[in-house]
N, C-alpha and C positions, 0 to 999 in steps of 0.2 A: 590079771588076777581073777580068779572065778569065785563067784559067790552063789550059793544055793538059796533059793527062796521058794515059797509056796504060793500058789494062785488057785482060786476056786475055779473048778471046771465048769463050762457052760452046761446047764441043765442039772446041776447037782453033781453027786458022785464023790463029794469030799475033796480035800486038797490034793493037788497034783504036784509032785516035785518037778521043778524045771531048773535048768542051769542057764545063766546069762553072763557074758563077758562084758565087763565095764570098759568103756572106751577111755583111753588115756586122756587125762585133763590137759587141754592146750592152754598154754600161757596166753593171757590177754595181749592183744596187739597194742603196743605203746605208740599211739599215733603222734604224740608230742615229740618223742624221740626220733621217729622217722622223719618228721617235718624238719627238725633242726639238723639232722644228719644231711638231708637233702639240700637244705638251705646252704649249709657250708659248701657242699660240692658245687651247687649252682653259682655261688658267688665266685669261687675259684675259676669255674669255667667261663663266666661272664667276662671276668677281668682278662683272663688268659687269651680268649679268642676275640676280644674287642679290637677295633682298628687301633693304629698307632696313636699314642697320646702326644700332645704338644710338648716341646721342650720347656724346661724351667729355665728362667733367665735371672741371673742375680744382678744386684745394683751396678756391678762393673760391666754388664753386658755379656758375661760369659754364659753360654748355653749349656744345659745339662740334659742330654737326651735320655728318654726312658726306653731302654733296650727291651727286647722280648724277655730276657732273663729277669730284668727288674720288674717289668709288668707282672710276670709270673709270680714273683716274690710277693708282690702286694696282694694278688689273689690268694696266695697260700696263707699270708698273714690274716686275711679275712676268714678263710676256712678255719684256721687254728683258733681264732678268737671265738667264733660261734660254737665250735666243738668243746673248748675248754669251759666257756660260761655255762653251757647247758648240759655238760657231761654226757654227751650221746654215747660215748665210749669212755673207759677209765682215762683220767688225764694223762697218765703215762703213755697210754696207747696212742692218744692224740699226738704226743711228742714223736713216737715212732713214725706216724703218718707223715709228719713234717719232713723227717729225713728221707723216707721212702719217695715222697712226691718230688723232692729236689733231684734225687737220682733218676727217677723214671722219666721226668720231663727235662732233664739236662739243665736245670736252673742254675746249678753249679756243677761242673762237669767232672770234678775229681771226688769220687766216693770217699777216699781217705780223709779228705778235708770235711766233707759233709757229716760223716759219722764220727769223725774225730772230735767234733764240737761237743758230742755227748760226754766226752771225758776231758773237757776243758778244765784248767786248773781251778776255776771258779766252782765247777761241779764237785771237784775233789774237796774243796774248802768246806762245801755243804756237808759232804759225807763226814769229814773230820769233825764238824760242829755237831752232827747228830750223834756221833760216837761219844763225844764229851757228855752230851745230855744223857746218854745210855749208862755211861759210867757213873754219873751222879745218882741216877735212879737205882742202878744194881747195888751200889754200895750202901744206900740208905740215906745219903746226904740230902737228897731232895726232901725226903720226909722231915728230916731234922730242920732244914731251912724253912720248910713250910709251917711246921709247928711253931717255930720261933717267930715267924712273921705273924701268924694268927694270934699268938700271945701278945703281940704289940698292938694289933689293929682291932682286936676284939671280935665279937660274934655278929656285928651288923654287916650285912652284905654289901652296903654302899661303901663302907670303909675297907672291906676286903678287896673290892674293885680298885679303890684308890691305892691301897698298899701294894697290890700286884702291879698296877700301872706305873707307879712311881719307882718301884724296884727295877722294873724292866728298863724304863727310860734311864734311870741312873746308871745301870750297869753298861749301857751303850756309850757312856762317856769314856770308858776305858778299854772296851773291847768291841769287836765287830758285832753288828746287830744280829747276824746269823748265828754266831756262837751264843750270844745272849738268849735268843729265842730257843735254841736247842737246849740250853741249860735250865731255863725257866719253865719250859713246857712240862717236863715231868713234875716239877714242883707244883704247877697249877693243877695237874691231874690229881696229885695227892690232895690238894685242897678241895677240889671238886668232889671227890669220893666221900668227903664228909658232908657234902650238901645232898648228893644223890649217889648212894653206894652202887646203884645199877648203871650209872653212867649214861642214862637216857638224855637226849637233848632237851634242854630247858632254856628259857630266856637268860637265866643267870649264866649257864654254861656258854651260850652263844656270846654274851657280852664279855665274859671273862677271857675267852680265847681270841675272838675278834679284837678286842681291846688290846691284848698282848701284842698282836701283830701290828696294829696301828700305832701304839705308842712306841714300839721298837723303832719304827720309822721316824717318829717325832724326835726321839732322843738321839738317833744316829746322825742328825744334821749338825749337832752342836760342836763336836770336835772331829778332827781328822781321823781319830781312831775308830769312829763308828762305822765307816764304810769307806770303800776305795774311791767313791765318786768325787769326794772333795778334793783329793789329791790330783785327780785327773783334770777337774775343772781349773784348779789353780795352776796346773802345768800350762794349760792352754792360755790362761790369762797372762801368764809370764811370758810366754813365747810371742803373743800377739800384741799385748799392750806394753810389755817391757817393764813391768813392776811386779814384785813378788808379794802375795798375800800371805802374812805370817800365820802360824798356828793360833796365836792368841787374837789376832784380828778377826779371824774367822769365827772363833768362839764368841768374841765380843758381840758380833752382830747376830749370830744365830742362837745364842743362848735364850734370849727373851722369846724367840719364835717357838723353839722347842719346848720351853717350859710352859708357855700359854697354851700351845696345842695339846700337851699332855693333860693339862686340867680341863680344857674344853672338851676333850674326848672323854674324860670321866663323866662330865655332865651329859655329853651326847649319849653314852651308853646307859646312864641312869634314866634318861627320857625314853630312848628307843628300845632299850633291852632292860627294863626295870625288873629286878629279880622278883620271883614269885613270892619270896618271903623276905621280910625286913631283917630277920634275924635267923641264925641257925641255932635253935634252942639247944641248950646243954653243951654248946661247942667248947666253951672254956674248960669245963671238967673233963670232956673227951680228949681235948688236946693235951691237958696236963698228964692225963694217964698214958696217952700214947707216947709223949715225950719222955716220960719216965721209963717206959718199957724199952726205949732205944738204948738206954744205958750210956756209959762213957764212949766217946769217939774211938773207933777202932783204928789199928794200924793201916788197914786197907783205905779207910776214909782219909786218913792223914796223907797217904801216898797219893790219892786221887786229887786232893786239894793242891798238894805240892806240884804235881805234873800240870794241872790246869794253870795254877798261878805262874809257873815258869813259862808256859805256852803264851799266856796273855802278855807277860812282861817282854818276851822276845818280840812278839808282833808289835807291841807298843814302841819299843826301841827302834824299830825300823824307820820311824819318822825323825829320829834324832841322832842315831850313831851312823857316821859315814861308812859306807860299805855294806851294812847290814841290810840296807834297802834293796840291795841286789839279790837277797835271798827271798824267793817267793813265799808269800804268806801261807799258800796251800801246803808247801813242803813243811813249814814250821808247825802248822796245826796237825799235820799227819804224823809228825814225830810223836805227839801225845797218843795217837791211835796205836802206833807201834809199841809204846811203853805200856799201854793198858793190856795189851795181849801178851807181851813178853813177861810182865810181872803177874800175869794171870788174874788180873782185876776183872778182865772180861774173858769169855770163852767163845768157842766156835758157835754155840747157840745164839749168843748175841749178835755175832756177825751175820747170821742168817736172818735176824730180825730187823735189819736195817730196812726202813721204808723205801724199797726200790721204786715204788710208784712215784714218790716225790723226787727221787733222784733223776728219774726219767723225765719228769715234768721240767726240771731245770736243764736237763740236757737238750730237751726240745726248745726251751726258751733261748738258750745259747745259740742253738742251731738256726732258728728263725731270725734272731738278732743279727748274727753274722752274715746270713743270707741277704737280709735287707741292706746291710752296710756294704757288702763286697759287690753287690750288683748295681750299687748306686741308687737303689729305690729310696733308701732313707734320706739321702741328700736331696733328691728330686722333691720328696714330700716337704722337707724343711723349707726349702727355697720357695715352693709354690705357696706354702702357708705364710711365711714371714713376708714375702713381697706384697701380700694383700694389705700389710699394714705400714708400707714404706712412706706413706704420707699421713699417718695417724699421729695423734699427740703422743708425747714420750710415755705417758702413763699407760695408755691403751697398748702401745707397742711392747712394753715390758710385761704387761699381763698376758698379752697374746703369746709371747715366747714362753712364759711360765706355763701357760695352758697347753701348749704344744708338748713341752717336756713332760708335763703330767700324763698326757694321753700316751706318749711314746714309752715313758718309763713303766707303764702298766702292761705293756706287751713285749718289750725287749729289755735286756739288762740295762740298769740305769746308767752304767758307765758308757755304754754305747749311745744311749740317748744324749748324754752330756757331750760325748765326742762328736756326734753329728751336729748338734745344735749350737754349741758355743762358738765355733768358728764362723758359721753363717751370721749369727747374732751380732758378734763383735765387728764383723765386717760392715753390717748395715747400721750399727749404732752411730758412727759419726755423721751420717747423712741426716739423722733425726736429732742430733745434739743430745744423745743419751750417754750418760757416764757408763763405762764398762763395769764398774763395781756393782751397780744395782742390777744389771742384767745377770751376772754371774751368780750373785747371791739369791736372787729371785729364782733362777734355774735349780739351784742346789736345794731350795726349800721343797719345790714340787718333785724333784727327782728322788727325794728321800721319803716321800709318803705316797706310794702307789696303792690306793685304797680299793681299786676296782676289780683287779684280776689277781688270782693266785700267783701267776708267773711274774708279777711285778717285783716281788721280793721274797727271799727265802723264809722270813718270818710268817709270811701269809701261808705258805705251803705247810710249814711246820705246825701251825695253829689248825690247819685243815685236818691233820691227823687225829685231832680230838674227836672227830666224827659228830661234832656238835652242830655243824652247819654245812650246807652244800656251797658249790661254787657260785650258784645263782643267788643264794642268800648273802654271800660275801659281796657280790656285785651290788645287790640292792642296798646293803648297808654302806657300800662305798660311795654311792652317789651323793647322798646328803653330807657325808663326811668330807668329800672332795670339794663340795661347794663351801662348806665351812672353812676348809683350808684356803681356797681362793679368797675368801672375804678376809681372813686373817692376814694373808700376804698382801692384799690390796691396802689394808690398814698400815702395815709396815712400810711398803714402798711409797705410799703417799705422804705419811706423816711421821712414823716413829723413827725409821732409819735416817731420814734427814735430820731429825732432832738429835740423833746420836752422832751425827757428823759424817754420814755417808754421802758422797756426791751423787746426785741423780741426773743432773744435766750438766752439759758443757756449753760454753759460749761459741 
């Protein structure tokens, strides 16, 4: 760009026209980003090129070698964790790096397997859940639900927190927490627009969406319908112990944990993310007017509710109707996607607005999870950790198992964390006189509440779409929340579950 300006000539003579070319502005160097980018690469290289690590040996004397591929998987795991937390590149791009690195370094040799993980049925379930949320938003159902909730809880921001959290946790009793988060997210966006029409990040916004993600996990542990991890853990329990945990037995022990965590998380966010305003002044009158403007429910809204209700019913019946459990839940939820477009409730524009950054994030999470599992790295880590507590008191052993699952479920899918940990833990339990029931239930508690990383659960990533917080802020909020979770679990393992009749030790 050329700019003409005047400068006084030496010795007088009046102004003299000159022409100067402005240099293009260089973007500032982001040293923090470069540091964490290099840190991730360094950790991968340090682990990958390190000398062979010793075998892990379980209580039966079986040795588990850490192969070159397994060692590389651990290094890649560290690289992904650093890049995801500090967002050195978009989180979806970090996921792409996970697949590319596996293919380039031959960590897993079949590229069809590596990149096929990005379209795993669990990823398709997330896509289907997101589309349900879009349908609620496009038809106006989210606004209708938001205004109804606000009429019930009033204009106090503390009660809006509580109403949103209880609603989210309550819905997870009958449907998968991913689908709940996708449906509730646009509703919370509608509520937040009444607090800050510009959508700028605020403490209230952070607390509202972080809280939604956290309590979705707390509610999902209560029944088998909240997530697949419960069914997987119970399946292992039946195969190894020879006894089946019923649907209602699981709910009996998990209900007080989930309810207590929901209300404690409400208190947590009121302390750490106390809203800037105690009330949203004039909210009641605004909500009344906005609700009146919506008018009666339309045919499209009724069709949307019917489609979603039938989808939830079909997924719920999988736990009770013989034969229906053979139908994949991702296929069931994607039927709703087909119907939304067939009935023109959604259009091609809506399809193009699916948050593919989040879809890629979970594709990468599945990819690294399967990589750790299939190379044997996850089993090696589990055995190395748990054998440290083979001579520990029963309580310390149970809490160590729960802590291991908490860490693992934050970085790989919780079903994989359960599948890796439960067999090893149940194998060691008899040596320490620990009852298998307390081990499985403790694991399910921490597997359901990954508060540290976005990849730990789909509600975390869905909440991230609000743009109210960064992945680093999510991590910082998750540290005290995870400590709170472990304290609550310790109380139940030591005192409350035994009082409720759960065996914790065996003679």
